[in-house]
ZAMARGU-4260 file (C-alpha; in steps of 0.2 Angstrom, whole numbers, plus 5000, padded with zeros to 4 digits):
<rodrens>
0) 4579/5162/4943 | 4566/5155/4931 | 4578/5141/4926 | 4580/5136/4944 | 4561/5136/4947
5) 4559/5125/4932 | 4572/5113/4938 | 4565/5113/4956 | 4547/5109/4950 | 4553/5096/4938
10) 4562/5087/4952 | 4545/5082/4959 | 4547/5091/4976 | 4532/5092/4986 | 4535/5111/4989
15) 4540/5124/4977 | 4555/5135/4977 | 4546/5151/4982 | 4539/5141/4997 | 4557/5138/5003
20) 4562/5156/4999 | 4547/5163/5009 | 4550/5151/5024 | 4568/5157/5025 | 4563/5176/5023
25) 4551/5174/5037 | 4563/5165/5048 | 4576/5179/5045 | 4562/5192/5049 | 4557/5183/5065
30) 4576/5184/5071 | 4578/5201/5065 | 4563/5208/5074 | 4568/5200/5090 | 4586/5207/5089
35) 4581/5224/5084 | 4569/5226/5098 | 4582/5218/5111 | 4597/5228/5106 | 4590/5245/5100
40) 4573/5247/5108 | 4564/5249/5092 | 4548/5239/5088 | 4550/5222/5080 | 4541/5228/5064
45) 4556/5238/5059 | 4566/5222/5058 | 4552/5213/5049 | 4552/5227/5036 | 4571/5228/5033
50) 4572/5210/5030 | 4557/5211/5018 | 4565/5226/5009 | 4581/5216/5007 | 4572/5201/5000
55) 4562/5213/4988 | 4578/5222/4982 | 4587/5206/4977 | 4572/5197/4971 | 4574/5183/4983
60) 4556/5181/4987 | 4546/5186/4971 | 4529/5194/4973 | 4519/5199/4958 | 4512/5217/4957
65) 4498/5221/4957 | 4494/5209/4970 | 4483/5194/4965 | 4479/5176/4970 | 4486/5169/4986
70) 4497/5184/4990 | 4482/5195/4990 | 4471/5183/5000 | 4485/5181/5014 | 4487/5200/5014
75) 4468/5203/5016 | 4467/5190/5030 | 4481/5198/5039 | 4473/5215/5037 | 4456/5209/5042
80) 4464/5202/5059 | 4472/5218/5063 | 4457/5229/5058 | 4445/5218/5068 | 4456/5220/5083
85) 4457/5239/5080 | 4439/5241/5078 | 4435/5231/5093 | 4445/5244/5104 | 4433/5258/5099
90) 4417/5261/5108 | 4404/5272/5099 | 4398/5278/5116 | 4415/5287/5117 | 4410/5298/5102
95) 4394/5303/5111 | 4403/5309/5126 | 4417/5317/5116 | 4411/5321/5098 | 4427/5332/5095
100) 4436/5316/5092 | 4426/5313/5076 | 4429/5331/5071 | 4448/5329/5074 | 4448/5313/5063
105) 4439/5322/5049 | 4450/5338/5050 | 4465/5327/5049 | 4459/5316/5035 | 4453/5330/5024
110) 4468/5341/5027 | 4480/5326/5022 | 4470/5323/5007 | 4470/5341/5001 | 4488/5344/5005
115) 4494/5328/4996 | 4482/5331/4981 | 4488/5349/4979 | 4507/5343/4979 | 4504/5330/4966
120) 4495/5342/4955 | 4510/5354/4956 | 4520/5339/4949 | 4508/5338/4934 | 4500/5321/4939
125) 4483/5317/4931 | 4469/5321/4943 | 4464/5303/4944 | 4481/5297/4949 | 4482/5312/4961
130) 4466/5307/4969 | 4471/5289/4971 | 4488/5293/4979 | 4480/5306/4990 | 4468/5293/4997
135) 4482/5281/5000 | 4491/5295/5009 | 4476/5297/5021 | 4478/5280/5028 | 4488/5279/5044
140) 4492/5261/5049 | 4484/5254/5064 | 4494/5238/5061 | 4511/5246/5063 | 4504/5257/5077
145) 4497/5243/5087 | 4513/5233/5086 | 4523/5248/5091 | 4511/5250/5106 | 4513/5231/5111
150) 4532/5232/5109 | 4534/5248/5119 | 4520/5243/5132 | 4513/5261/5129 | 4497/5266/5137
155) 4489/5283/5139 | 4478/5296/5130 | 4490/5299/5116 | 4491/5280/5113 | 4472/5278/5113
160) 4469/5293/5102 | 4482/5289/5089 | 4475/5271/5087 | 4457/5278/5086 | 4461/5291/5073
165) 4472/5279/5063 | 4457/5267/5063 | 4445/5280/5058 | 4456/5286/5044 | 4457/5268/5038
170) 4438/5267/5038 | 4437/5283/5027 | 4450/5278/5015 | 4444/5260/5013 | 4426/5266/5010
175) 4430/5279/4997 | 4446/5271/4990 | 4438/5254/4986 | 4423/5263/4978 | 4434/5274/4968
180) 4444/5260/4962 | 4428/5251/4956 | 4423/5267/4948 | 4439/5269/4938 | 4439/5251/4933
185) 4421/5253/4926 | 4425/5269/4918 | 4410/5278/4925 | 4417/5295/4930 | 4402/5305/4924
190) 4386/5309/4933 | 4381/5310/4952 | 4372/5293/4952 | 4387/5284/4944 | 4398/5291/4957
195) 4388/5288/4973 | 4380/5271/4968 | 4397/5261/4970 | 4400/5269/4987 | 4384/5263/4994
200) 4385/5246/4986 | 4402/5243/4993 | 4397/5250/5010 | 4381/5240/5011 | 4389/5223/5006
205) 4403/5226/5018 | 4391/5230/5032 | 4381/5214/5028 | 4397/5203/5029 | 4402/5213/5045
210) 4385/5209/5053 | 4387/5191/5050 | 4405/5190/5056 | 4401/5200/5072 | 4386/5190/5077
215) 4395/5174/5073 | 4409/5179/5085 | 4397/5186/5098 | 4388/5169/5098 | 4404/5159/5099
220) 4410/5170/5114 | 4394/5166/5123 | 4397/5147/5124 | 4416/5146/5123 | 4430/5153/5135
225) 4439/5168/5128 | 4456/5161/5134 | 4454/5144/5125 | 4465/5141/5110 | 4450/5133/5101
230) 4442/5150/5103 | 4457/5158/5094 | 4456/5146/5080 | 4438/5149/5078 | 4440/5168/5077
235) 4454/5166/5064 | 4443/5154/5054 | 4428/5165/5055 | 4438/5180/5049 | 4446/5170/5035
240) 4429/5165/5030 | 4422/5183/5030 | 4437/5188/5020 | 4433/5176/5006 | 4414/5180/5007
245) 4416/5199/5006 | 4427/5196/4991 | 4415/5185/4982 | 4400/5196/4985 | 4409/5212/4980
250) 4412/5220/4996 | 4428/5225/5005 | 4436/5211/5016 | 4446/5224/5026 | 4431/5236/5028
255) 4420/5221/5034 | 4432/5216/5047 | 4434/5233/5054 | 4415/5236/5055 | 4413/5219/5063
260) 4425/5224/5076 | 4415/5240/5079 | 4399/5230/5080 | 4406/5217/5092 | 4412/5231/5104
265) 4395/5238/5104 | 4387/5221/5108 | 4400/5216/5120 | 4407/5231/5128 | 4419/5223/5141
270) 4437/5223/5136 | 4446/5209/5127 | 4464/5205/5127 | 4465/5202/5108 | 4483/5197/5106
275) 4481/5183/5118 | 4465/5177/5112 | 4470/5177/5093 | 4485/5168/5098 | 4502/5164/5089
280) 4494/5161/5072 | 4488/5179/5071 | 4506/5185/5076 | 4513/5175/5062 | 4500/5182/5050
285) 4505/5200/5055 | 4523/5197/5053 | 4520/5189/5036 | 4510/5205/5032 | 4524/5217/5036
290) 4537/5206/5026 | 4525/5205/5011 | 4522/5224/5011 | 4540/5228/5012 | 4545/5215/4999
295) 4532/5220/4986 | 4536/5239/4989 | 4555/5236/4987 | 4553/5226/4971 | 4546/5241/4962
300) 4557/5252/4950 | 4565/5266/4959 | 4571/5281/4950 | 4581/5297/4955 | 4568/5308/4947
305) 4554/5301/4958 | 4564/5303/4974 | 4559/5321/4976 | 4541/5318/4973 | 4541/5303/4986
310) 4550/5313/4999 | 4538/5328/4996 | 4523/5317/4998 | 4530/5309/5014 | 4534/5327/5021
315) 4518/5335/5017 | 4508/5320/5023 | 4516/5320/5040 | 4514/5339/5042 | 4496/5338/5037
320) 4492/5325/5050 | 4501/5334/5064 | 4493/5351/5059 | 4476/5343/5057 | 4477/5334/5074
325) 4483/5350/5083 | 4471/5362/5075 | 4456/5351/5080 | 4463/5348/5098 | 4453/5361/5107
330) 4439/5353/5116 | 4445/5335/5111 | 4453/5331/5128 | 4471/5333/5122 | 4483/5346/5127
335) 4493/5354/5113 | 4508/5344/5116 | 4498/5328/5117 | 4490/5332/5100 | 4507/5335/5092
340) 4513/5318/5098 | 4497/5310/5092 | 4499/5317/5075 | 4517/5310/5074 | 4512/5293/5080
345) 4500/5292/5065 | 4514/5293/5052 | 4516/5275/5048 | 4510/5268/5032 | 4508/5249/5028
350) 4497/5235/5023 | 4480/5245/5020 | 4489/5258/5010 | 4497/5244/4999 | 4480/5236/4997
355) 4472/5252/4991 | 4487/5255/4979 | 4486/5238/4972 | 4467/5241/4969 | 4471/5257/4960
360) 4485/5250/4950 | 4473/5236/4944 | 4459/5247/4940 | 4468/5260/4929 | 4480/5254/4916
365) 4483/5272/4910 | 4489/5278/4928 | 4494/5262/4936 | 4512/5264/4933 | 4512/5282/4940
370) 4502/5277/4956 | 4514/5262/4959 | 4530/5273/4956 | 4524/5285/4970 | 4514/5274/4982
375) 4526/5259/4985 | 4542/5269/4989 | 4531/5280/5001 | 4524/5264/5009 | 4541/5256/5011
380) 4549/5272/5018 | 4535/5275/5031 | 4533/5257/5036 | 4551/5258/5043 | 4553/5276/5047
385) 4535/5278/5052 | 4537/5265/5065 | 4552/5274/5072 | 4543/5290/5073 | 4528/5283/5082
390) 4540/5275/5095 | 4549/5291/5098 | 4532/5300/5099 | 4525/5288/5112 | 4541/5290/5122
395) 4541/5308/5121 | 4523/5309/5127 | 4528/5299/5142 | 4517/5284/5138 | 4530/5270/5135
400) 4533/5256/5147 | 4550/5262/5150 | 4543/5279/5156 | 4530/5270/5167 | 4544/5259/5175
405) 4554/5275/5178 | 4540/5284/5186 | 4536/5269/5197 | 4555/5268/5202 | 4555/5287/5207
410) 4539/5285/5217 | 4547/5270/5226 | 4563/5279/5230 | 4552/5294/5236 | 4542/5283/5248
415) 4558/5275/5255 | 4566/5293/5258
</rodrens>
């Protein structure tokens, strides 16, 4: 492969061979996503992930690990777009009227962390590696879930609660995980001040960037039509700029985007049709994100010895999320069955988990290989299987577009009769 790269670049071509490889992989992913949804009813992300995994297994689209450079920046932009959209769906007024939603998210998050950490310690993993992997396991993927919702045309209490809880778990994991990665890299793991200071620094810088982004978009939406393609381009450009700015000042680009979405929702409560407003470019970025995640995850070294641990983490994580959601369901507005399907819908892992795993792998040379060996197979497995589980959960909850169409048809027949 290296000889081919040398030959290609020596020929004076305007584009490199990796550019050609990635273009072909994305073209295949686009076709696979369409065919998977059309012929199986599964979400497009399943097709994207399978194509990326095949490319990663065969080394067709090489992506370095841990992520650095252009690959990391593209992933951060795509994550920022998704998290901005997810944050803009959540109104803080909702928590005032129903504070049990916050309790439910905290119970689910804490239970998942404790369960995964306990399991990893049973396999004699070092405490630092176990903590890092437990934080990665906490993340439920709003990216996968929102795409599943779009493809299944799902709507209802389970759908909205699953997106909200996934977004909140991402908020917790990004805040604590990014600070912990910085702490591990600095080697400052003694003393209360050294432990708390990085957390507040990261959160403060991310909040500052989020405020700039939210206010800039709020100002733009006052003078520009939300349905204009120029507005979409402006939104994407501002999100990209905030991603670069957050990285430069030492904040978290993903956390800044999520907080900016939350801020904008409070400043402008009326609903926005984000997929339409962000346009095709955002859809392309999202597809690239899913393909990149599965390509990187599939490119790691897989061992039979680690398979039991990976499957154990996946099973314990799913059980903890379902159990935590069900235990905190009284008073939260969800029936027991709805809480069960909500927990199942939160099973996917994807880009944010990969970003955190990359940060931990870079921060700790001593434990980076262990973190990589467990996190990447879990992420790849739950990007594909998690999307299927979420689809089944939303359908069993009766909230997919197919269920709505069936109910409408039954009502129409009843009226005719």
